[in-house]
C-alpha positions as CSV (number, residue, x, y, z in Angstrom):
1,M,43.3,-76.7,-93.5
2,E,40.9,-76.8,-90.7
3,D,41.6,-80.5,-89.9
4,L,42.4,-80.3,-86.4
5,D,39.1,-83.2,-85.3
6,L,40.6,-85.8,-87.1
7,P,38.8,-88.6,-85.5
8,R,35.4,-87.0,-87.8
9,E,37.1,-86.0,-90.6
10,E,36.1,-88.1,-93.8
11,P,38.7,-90.0,-95.5
12,G,39.4,-87.6,-98.6
13,A,38.1,-84.2,-97.5
14,A,40.7,-81.9,-97.7
15,D,41.9,-83.0,-100.8
16,S,38.0,-82.6,-102.3
17,I,38.0,-79.5,-100.9
18,L,40.9,-77.8,-102.5
19,H,39.9,-79.9,-105.9
20,S,37.2,-77.6,-105.4
21,L,39.0,-75.1,-105.2
22,Q,40.9,-75.3,-108.2
23,C,37.9,-76.0,-110.7
24,H,35.9,-72.9,-109.5
25,G,39.1,-70.5,-110.1
26,L,40.3,-69.6,-106.4
27,H,44.3,-70.8,-106.2
28,W,46.8,-70.3,-103.4
29,D,49.9,-68.5,-103.6
30,E,51.7,-70.4,-100.6
31,N,52.1,-73.7,-99.3
32,I,49.0,-75.3,-97.9
33,L,49.0,-75.0,-93.4
34,Y,47.1,-78.3,-92.3
35,Q,46.1,-77.4,-88.4
36,S,46.4,-80.6,-87.7
37,T,50.1,-80.2,-88.2
38,R,50.2,-77.2,-85.8
39,T,49.9,-78.5,-82.4
40,S,52.9,-77.2,-80.9
41,A,52.2,-73.8,-82.3
42,Y,49.1,-73.7,-80.4
43,A,50.8,-75.1,-77.3
44,A,53.1,-72.6,-77.2
45,A,50.3,-70.0,-77.8
46,L,48.7,-71.5,-74.6
47,T,51.8,-71.9,-72.4
48,H,52.2,-68.0,-73.0
49,L,49.0,-67.0,-72.0
50,A,49.2,-69.6,-69.0
51,D,52.1,-67.4,-68.1
52,R,50.4,-64.4,-67.7
53,G,47.7,-66.0,-65.8
54,N,45.1,-65.4,-68.3
55,L,44.1,-69.4,-68.6
56,F,42.2,-71.8,-66.3
57,L,40.6,-75.2,-66.2
58,C,36.9,-76.0,-66.2
59,D,35.3,-78.9,-65.8
60,C,31.7,-77.7,-66.2
61,T,29.4,-80.3,-67.9
62,R,26.8,-78.9,-70.5
63,A,24.0,-79.2,-68.5
64,I,25.7,-76.1,-65.8
65,L,27.3,-73.9,-68.5
66,S,25.7,-71.0,-69.8
67,T,23.2,-70.3,-72.9
68,S,26.1,-69.0,-74.2
69,G,28.7,-71.6,-73.2
70,A,30.0,-69.7,-70.6
71,C,31.5,-71.6,-67.3
72,Q,28.5,-70.9,-64.4
73,G,30.2,-73.2,-61.6
74,N,33.1,-72.3,-59.3
75,C,36.0,-73.0,-61.4
76,R,38.0,-70.3,-61.4
77,T,38.4,-70.9,-57.5
78,S,39.1,-74.3,-57.6
79,Q,41.8,-75.0,-59.5
80,T,43.6,-77.4,-57.8
81,K,40.4,-79.4,-57.0
82,I,40.0,-80.3,-60.3
83,S,42.1,-83.3,-62.0
84,G,39.7,-84.9,-64.3
85,P,39.1,-83.7,-68.1
86,A,38.8,-80.3,-68.6
87,A,38.7,-77.7,-70.7
88,V,40.9,-75.0,-70.8
89,R,38.9,-71.2,-71.1
90,I,40.7,-67.7,-71.4
91,S,39.8,-64.9,-68.7
92,V,38.1,-62.3,-70.2
93,P,37.5,-59.3,-67.5
94,C,33.4,-58.2,-67.3
95,E,34.0,-54.7,-68.6
96,Q,36.3,-56.3,-71.8
97,D,34.5,-54.7,-75.0
98,I,35.9,-55.0,-78.8
99,L,35.5,-52.5,-81.6
100,F,36.8,-52.8,-85.1
101,T,35.3,-51.2,-88.1
102,D,34.4,-54.2,-90.6
103,R,35.3,-52.9,-94.4
104,L,31.5,-53.8,-95.1
105,Q,29.4,-54.3,-92.0
106,G,30.6,-51.0,-90.6
107,P,31.5,-50.2,-87.3
108,E,31.2,-53.2,-84.9
109,H,31.1,-53.3,-80.9
110,T,30.9,-56.5,-78.6
111,L,30.7,-56.3,-75.4
112,L,32.6,-59.2,-75.1
113,G,32.9,-59.8,-71.4
114,Q,29.3,-59.8,-70.7
115,S,28.0,-61.8,-73.8
116,L,30.9,-64.0,-74.8
117,Q,33.1,-64.7,-71.7
118,D,35.9,-67.1,-70.5
119,F,35.3,-68.6,-73.7
120,V,37.5,-72.0,-74.6
121,V,40.7,-72.3,-76.1
122,K,41.3,-75.7,-75.7
123,R,38.3,-78.7,-75.4
124,K,37.7,-81.5,-72.8
125,D,38.8,-83.6,-75.4
126,K,42.5,-82.2,-75.6
127,L,41.5,-80.5,-79.1
128,Y,42.5,-76.9,-79.5
129,A,39.8,-74.6,-80.2
130,Y,39.2,-72.8,-83.5
131,Q,39.5,-69.5,-82.1
132,L,42.8,-70.2,-80.8
133,A,44.2,-71.7,-83.8
134,V,43.1,-69.6,-86.7
135,V,44.3,-66.9,-84.7
136,V,47.6,-68.6,-84.6
137,D,47.5,-69.4,-88.1
138,D,46.8,-66.2,-89.3
139,A,49.9,-64.5,-87.6
140,E,52.2,-67.1,-88.5
141,Q,51.4,-66.9,-92.2
142,G,51.4,-62.7,-92.1
143,I,47.9,-62.4,-92.6
144,T,46.7,-58.6,-93.2
145,H,43.2,-59.0,-94.6
146,V,40.9,-61.6,-93.9
147,V,37.4,-61.3,-96.1
148,R,35.0,-64.1,-95.2
149,G,31.2,-65.0,-94.7
150,S,29.1,-63.0,-92.5
151,D,28.6,-65.9,-90.3
152,L,32.0,-65.8,-89.1
153,L,31.4,-62.4,-87.8
154,D,30.4,-63.2,-84.2
155,S,33.6,-64.9,-84.2
156,T,35.8,-61.7,-84.8
157,P,35.9,-60.3,-81.1
158,R,37.0,-63.4,-80.1
159,Q,39.4,-63.4,-82.0
160,I,40.9,-60.0,-81.8
161,F,41.0,-60.4,-78.0
162,L,43.1,-63.2,-78.2
163,Q,45.6,-61.2,-80.6
164,Q,45.9,-58.7,-78.0
165,R,46.5,-61.1,-75.6
166,L,49.1,-63.1,-77.6
167,D,50.7,-59.7,-78.8
168,Y,49.9,-60.3,-82.3
169,P,49.0,-57.5,-85.1
170,T,45.0,-57.4,-86.2
171,P,44.4,-58.0,-89.6
172,R,41.6,-55.8,-91.5
173,Y,38.4,-57.5,-91.9
174,C,35.7,-58.2,-94.7
175,H,32.4,-60.3,-93.6
176,L,30.2,-60.7,-97.0
177,P,26.4,-61.7,-97.4
178,V,26.6,-65.6,-97.1
179,I,24.0,-67.8,-99.7
180,T,20.8,-68.7,-97.9
181,T,18.0,-71.3,-98.0
182,G,14.3,-69.9,-98.2
183,Q,14.3,-70.3,-94.7
184,G,17.3,-68.6,-93.8
185,Q,19.6,-71.1,-93.5
186,K,23.3,-71.2,-94.5
187,F,24.5,-73.8,-97.7
188,S,26.4,-75.9,-95.4
189,K,27.1,-79.7,-94.7
190,Q,25.3,-78.9,-91.4
191,N,22.2,-78.3,-93.3
192,H,22.3,-80.7,-96.1
193,A,23.8,-78.9,-98.9
194,C,24.6,-80.4,-101.8
195,L,27.9,-80.9,-102.4
196,L,29.5,-78.9,-105.0
197,Y,29.6,-80.4,-109.1
198,T,33.0,-79.4,-110.2
199,A,32.8,-80.9,-113.3
200,D,31.5,-77.9,-114.4
201,A,32.4,-75.1,-112.3
202,A,30.5,-72.4,-113.6
203,D,27.4,-74.1,-114.7
204,E,27.5,-75.3,-111.2
205,L,27.7,-71.8,-109.7
206,L,25.1,-70.1,-112.1
207,S,22.7,-72.9,-111.3
208,L,23.0,-71.8,-107.8
209,I,22.7,-67.9,-108.6
210,L,19.6,-67.9,-110.8
211,G,18.2,-71.3,-110.0
212,G,15.7,-72.0,-112.7
213,H,16.6,-69.4,-115.5
214,L,20.1,-71.7,-116.3
215,R,18.7,-74.8,-117.1
216,K,15.4,-72.9,-119.4
217,Q,18.6,-72.0,-121.5
218,K,21.0,-75.0,-120.7
219,N,20.5,-76.3,-124.3
220,N,21.1,-73.1,-126.1
221,K,24.2,-73.4,-127.9
222,K,24.6,-69.8,-128.4
223,L,23.5,-68.3,-125.5
224,M,25.6,-70.4,-123.1
225,P,28.7,-69.8,-124.1
226,T,28.2,-66.1,-123.9
227,L,26.8,-66.2,-120.3
228,K,29.5,-68.2,-119.2
229,R,32.0,-65.3,-120.3
230,W,29.7,-62.7,-118.6
231,Y,29.7,-65.0,-115.7
232,W,33.4,-65.3,-115.4
233,M,33.5,-61.4,-116.3
234,T,31.3,-60.7,-113.5
235,M,33.5,-62.6,-110.9
236,M,35.7,-61.1,-111.7
237,L,34.5,-57.6,-111.1
238,T,33.0,-59.5,-107.6
239,Q,36.7,-60.2,-106.8
240,I,37.7,-56.0,-107.5
241,W,34.5,-54.9,-105.5
242,A,36.2,-57.1,-102.5
243,M,39.5,-55.6,-103.2
244,M,38.0,-52.0,-103.3
245,C,36.3,-52.5,-99.8
246,L,39.9,-53.6,-98.3
247,M,41.8,-51.0,-100.0
248,T,39.8,-47.7,-100.0
249,T,37.8,-45.9,-97.7
250,T,36.2,-43.0,-100.0
251,M,34.4,-45.7,-101.9
252,T,32.9,-47.9,-99.0
253,P,29.5,-45.8,-98.5
254,F,28.8,-46.6,-102.3
255,L,29.5,-49.8,-102.0
256,L,27.9,-51.0,-98.9
257,T,24.9,-50.0,-100.7
258,K,25.2,-53.7,-102.7
259,S,26.5,-57.0,-102.1
260,P,28.6,-58.7,-104.1
261,M,26.3,-61.5,-104.6
262,S,23.3,-59.2,-105.6
263,L,25.5,-57.4,-107.8
264,Q,26.5,-60.5,-109.6
265,T,22.9,-62.4,-109.7
266,T,21.6,-58.7,-110.9
267,T,23.7,-58.4,-114.0
268,I,23.6,-62.0,-115.0
269,A,19.8,-61.5,-114.5
270,K,19.2,-58.4,-116.9
271,F,21.6,-60.2,-119.3
272,L,18.9,-63.1,-119.4
273,R,16.3,-60.8,-119.8
274,L,17.9,-59.0,-122.7
275,A,19.2,-62.5,-124.0
276,R,15.2,-63.6,-124.3
């Protein structure tokens, strides 16, 4: 549970997230790990990096930082002069590149030393950065496969770099397409997306995927139970699809031609046309 930024966390938010997951058939099989209880593990990781000379303090203001958020001052060579609030950054060599093969997106190559150099691992306000926390947590939990939204694809090179510096194994990654608005924005709290309605999770997800099609059939008592069964079947097939992307290489070229959401939407839409 990513609850590092406790001052900004809304009361009950963590419980609400867990409840939503359960209502939508997503269950966990191990104890929940709360990042707010893991500060000692993150501190130990920073000590490991510092002992190897990989970290430096940065007191640059937002006005000084580059557009990518990189340090633009003389912080590296002025460490003894920094006494006020400062972020902790990890040194990324200029020639550093990261290569990995995403199970859905294919080969990825990032010139990390040029595009995302010297990124923050601990903020000025003393909070540990997401990139560090998630890497330490994945190693602690023995994560071997990461399946997440494609909006986090650009975080992966930084996380792989940290894994290498901390001598952690690198999981396999699979980044799935995310649901977006008509303007291409991801459905999220930041973009004022509506909250999930957990009282009837099947109807909620069907409405999201099919839009007005579901509302037209809402009062069809004969069709709706069948439609819901069809929906959950396609959900199961979608999960199998994702696992096949992770577990096999021979099927990947075929699987890459369709996203799970497009397969699901196409299948249900066809069913609705047949039902009419």
